[in-house]
N, CA and C atoms as a LAMMPS dump frame, in Angstrom:
ITEM: TIMESTEP
0
ITEM: NUMBER OF ATOMS
204
ITEM: BOX BOUNDS ff ff ff
-5.0000000000000000e+02 5.0000000000000000e+02
-5.0000000000000000e+02 5.0000000000000000e+02
-5.0000000000000000e+02 5.0000000000000000e+02
ITEM: ATOMS id mol type element x y z
1 1 1 N -295.872 -398.849 -179.232
2 1 2 C -296.502 -397.595 -178.901
3 1 3 C -296.382 -396.656 -180.095
4 2 1 N -297.435 -395.937 -180.368
5 2 2 C -297.464 -395.013 -181.497
6 2 3 C -297.425 -393.578 -180.984
7 3 1 N -296.569 -392.788 -181.566
8 3 2 C -296.485 -391.374 -181.219
9 3 3 C -297.071 -390.593 -182.385
10 4 1 N -298.195 -389.944 -182.171
11 4 2 C -298.863 -389.238 -183.258
12 4 3 C -299.035 -387.767 -182.908
13 5 1 N -298.923 -386.94 -183.916
14 5 2 C -299.174 -385.512 -183.77
15 5 3 C -300.576 -385.245 -184.294
16 6 1 N -301.416 -384.571 -183.523
17 6 2 C -302.756 -384.278 -184.022
18 6 3 C -302.705 -383.237 -185.133
19 7 1 N -303.625 -383.384 -186.073
20 7 2 C -303.757 -382.424 -187.15
21 7 3 C -305.187 -381.932 -187.225
22 8 1 N -305.379 -380.821 -187.924
23 8 2 C -306.701 -380.204 -188.046
24 8 3 C -307.195 -380.352 -189.481
25 9 1 N -308.421 -380.837 -189.637
26 9 2 C -308.999 -380.984 -190.976
27 9 3 C -309.312 -379.596 -191.528
28 10 1 N -308.772 -379.31 -192.718
29 10 2 C -309.024 -378.008 -193.343
30 10 3 C -309.826 -378.13 -194.637
31 11 1 N -309.973 -379.363 -195.141
32 11 2 C -310.727 -379.565 -196.381
33 11 3 C -311.2 -381.011 -196.426
34 12 1 N -312.427 -381.217 -196.904
35 12 2 C -312.945 -382.569 -197.105
36 12 3 C -313.521 -382.645 -198.511
37 13 1 N -313.086 -383.662 -199.241
38 13 2 C -313.6 -383.895 -200.588
39 13 3 C -313.825 -385.39 -200.747
40 14 1 N -315.094 -385.777 -200.884
41 14 2 C -315.48 -387.185 -200.949
42 14 3 C -314.987 -387.904 -199.692
43 15 1 N -314.147 -388.913 -199.85
44 15 2 C -313.667 -389.678 -198.689
45 15 3 C -312.221 -389.329 -198.33
46 16 1 N -311.795 -388.129 -198.688
47 16 2 C -310.424 -387.709 -198.416
48 16 3 C -310.417 -386.349 -197.722
49 17 1 N -309.589 -386.23 -196.696
50 17 2 C -309.467 -384.979 -195.953
51 17 3 C -308.048 -384.44 -196.078
52 18 1 N -307.941 -383.127 -196.129
53 18 2 C -306.643 -382.471 -196.053
54 18 3 C -306.44 -382.076 -194.601
55 19 1 N -305.323 -382.522 -194.045
56 19 2 C -305.021 -382.312 -192.636
57 19 3 C -303.86 -381.331 -192.524
58 20 1 N -304.031 -380.316 -191.67
59 20 2 C -302.97 -379.338 -191.439
60 20 3 C -302.232 -379.693 -190.153
61 21 1 N -300.919 -379.81 -190.289
62 21 2 C -300.021 -380.062 -189.165
63 21 3 C -299.108 -378.854 -189.023
64 22 1 N -298.407 -378.73 -187.916
65 22 2 C -297.439 -377.638 -187.815
66 22 3 C -296.411 -377.732 -188.953
67 23 1 N -296.435 -376.779 -189.85
68 23 2 C -295.452 -376.721 -190.92
69 23 3 C -295.762 -377.482 -192.189
70 24 1 N -296.879 -378.213 -192.256
71 24 2 C -297.182 -378.952 -193.484
72 24 3 C -298.651 -379.374 -193.547
73 25 1 N -299.051 -379.811 -194.749
74 25 2 C -300.383 -380.365 -194.962
75 25 3 C -300.234 -381.732 -195.608
76 26 1 N -301.134 -382.647 -195.23
77 26 2 C -301.153 -383.987 -195.815
78 26 3 C -302.601 -384.407 -196.032
79 27 1 N -302.801 -385.433 -196.852
80 27 2 C -304.146 -385.958 -197.054
81 27 3 C -304.281 -387.304 -196.352
82 28 1 N -305.523 -387.613 -195.974
83 28 2 C -305.816 -388.879 -195.307
84 28 3 C -307.21 -389.334 -195.714
85 29 1 N -307.4 -390.637 -195.744
86 29 2 C -308.691 -391.225 -196.101
87 29 3 C -309.628 -391.23 -194.9
88 30 1 N -310.907 -390.993 -195.173
89 30 2 C -311.962 -391.151 -194.177
90 30 3 C -312.599 -392.503 -194.458
91 31 1 N -312.338 -393.477 -193.601
92 31 2 C -312.845 -394.832 -193.804
93 31 3 C -314.176 -395.02 -193.089
94 32 1 N -314.264 -394.521 -191.859
95 32 2 C -315.526 -394.591 -191.124
96 32 3 C -315.602 -393.432 -190.149
97 33 1 N -316.805 -393.051 -189.793
98 33 2 C -317.009 -391.954 -188.853
99 33 3 C -317.405 -390.678 -189.567
100 34 1 N -317.866 -389.735 -188.772
101 34 2 C -318.282 -388.428 -189.276
102 34 3 C -317.238 -387.393 -188.886
103 35 1 N -316.746 -386.661 -189.858
104 35 2 C -315.735 -385.646 -189.621
105 35 3 C -316.14 -384.362 -190.317
106 36 1 N -315.72 -383.245 -189.751
107 36 2 C -316.034 -381.93 -190.292
108 36 3 C -314.763 -381.093 -190.36
109 37 1 N -314.804 -380.068 -191.189
110 37 2 C -313.7 -379.119 -191.238
111 37 3 C -313.558 -378.509 -189.845
112 38 1 N -312.334 -378.443 -189.364
113 38 2 C -312.06 -377.916 -188.034
114 38 3 C -311.836 -378.985 -186.983
115 39 1 N -312.205 -380.245 -187.297
116 39 2 C -311.97 -381.339 -186.353
117 39 3 C -310.478 -381.63 -186.249
118 40 1 N -310.04 -381.988 -185.049
119 40 2 C -308.673 -382.451 -184.824
120 40 3 C -308.678 -383.972 -184.84
121 41 1 N -307.68 -384.553 -185.508
122 41 2 C -307.65 -386.003 -185.685
123 41 3 C -306.229 -386.547 -185.564
124 42 1 N -306.171 -387.856 -185.3
125 42 2 C -304.931 -388.614 -185.429
126 42 3 C -305.038 -389.422 -186.711
127 43 1 N -303.917 -389.549 -187.423
128 43 2 C -303.857 -390.291 -188.676
129 43 3 C -302.78 -391.357 -188.547
130 44 1 N -303.07 -392.549 -189.061
131 44 2 C -302.092 -393.631 -189.119
132 44 3 C -302.199 -394.276 -190.489
133 45 1 N -301.08 -394.437 -191.162
134 45 2 C -301.038 -395.047 -192.497
135 45 3 C -301.996 -394.343 -193.456
136 46 1 N -302.044 -393.029 -193.387
137 46 2 C -302.862 -392.173 -194.244
138 46 3 C -304.364 -392.424 -194.095
139 47 1 N -304.783 -392.911 -192.922
140 47 2 C -306.199 -393.124 -192.609
141 47 3 C -306.496 -392.42 -191.289
142 48 1 N -307.592 -391.657 -191.251
143 48 2 C -307.997 -391.024 -189.996
144 48 3 C -308.461 -392.117 -189.05
145 49 1 N -307.853 -392.171 -187.865
146 49 2 C -308.169 -393.24 -186.915
147 49 3 C -308.859 -392.746 -185.649
148 50 1 N -308.787 -391.45 -185.364
149 50 2 C -309.398 -390.965 -184.128
150 50 3 C -309.659 -389.468 -184.21
151 51 1 N -310.82 -389.056 -183.697
152 51 2 C -311.131 -387.64 -183.549
153 51 3 C -310.822 -387.236 -182.109
154 52 1 N -310.261 -386.046 -181.937
155 52 2 C -309.935 -385.531 -180.608
156 52 3 C -310.719 -384.25 -180.352
157 53 1 N -310.935 -383.959 -179.085
158 53 2 C -311.499 -382.655 -178.748
159 53 3 C -310.413 -381.61 -179.004
160 54 1 N -310.827 -380.376 -179.189
161 54 2 C -309.851 -379.305 -179.401
162 54 3 C -308.92 -379.2 -178.192
163 55 1 N -309.479 -379.368 -177.001
164 55 2 C -308.68 -379.298 -175.773
165 55 3 C -307.588 -380.371 -175.763
166 56 1 N -307.956 -381.614 -176.113
167 56 2 C -306.974 -382.707 -176.154
168 56 3 C -305.891 -382.43 -177.19
169 57 1 N -306.322 -381.973 -178.373
170 57 2 C -305.375 -381.729 -179.46
171 57 3 C -304.387 -380.628 -179.101
172 58 1 N -304.889 -379.527 -178.553
173 58 2 C -303.999 -378.418 -178.21
174 58 3 C -303.038 -378.794 -177.09
175 59 1 N -303.497 -379.589 -176.133
176 59 2 C -302.611 -380.06 -175.061
177 59 3 C -301.516 -380.956 -175.635
178 60 1 N -301.884 -381.83 -176.566
179 60 2 C -300.907 -382.718 -177.192
180 60 3 C -299.889 -381.919 -178.006
181 61 1 N -300.371 -380.937 -178.774
182 61 2 C -299.464 -380.103 -179.565
183 61 3 C -298.496 -379.335 -178.664
184 62 1 N -298.985 -378.871 -177.525
185 62 2 C -298.115 -378.155 -176.586
186 62 3 C -297.023 -379.083 -176.055
187 63 1 N -297.384 -380.336 -175.754
188 63 2 C -296.381 -381.296 -175.279
189 63 3 C -295.328 -381.561 -176.35
190 64 1 N -295.763 -381.67 -177.62
191 64 2 C -294.804 -381.867 -178.71
192 64 3 C -293.85 -380.676 -178.801
193 65 1 N -294.389 -379.457 -178.662
194 65 2 C -293.541 -378.258 -178.703
195 65 3 C -292.512 -378.286 -177.579
196 66 1 N -292.954 -378.665 -176.382
197 66 2 C -292.048 -378.704 -175.233
198 66 3 C -290.97 -379.773 -175.392
199 67 1 N -291.28 -380.844 -176.101
200 67 2 C -290.327 -381.939 -176.293
201 67 3 C -289.269 -381.595 -177.343
202 68 1 N -289.599 -380.658 -178.221
203 68 2 C -288.677 -380.321 -179.32
204 68 3 C -287.502 -379.5 -178.858
């Protein structure tokens, strides 16, 4: 089972996105799919693997906060 924290895309340059997480930013590759600035995503092994709705992402982030 994988436990992932959703992040928000804040920058896209070519096939690489900058993802903002609570307290940090990281980069991830866009291998397939259409993504835009403001999209919430899950990343695995520095590759974007799933886009989430804002509602799903915020609910997940709230659960992470409650678990901490």
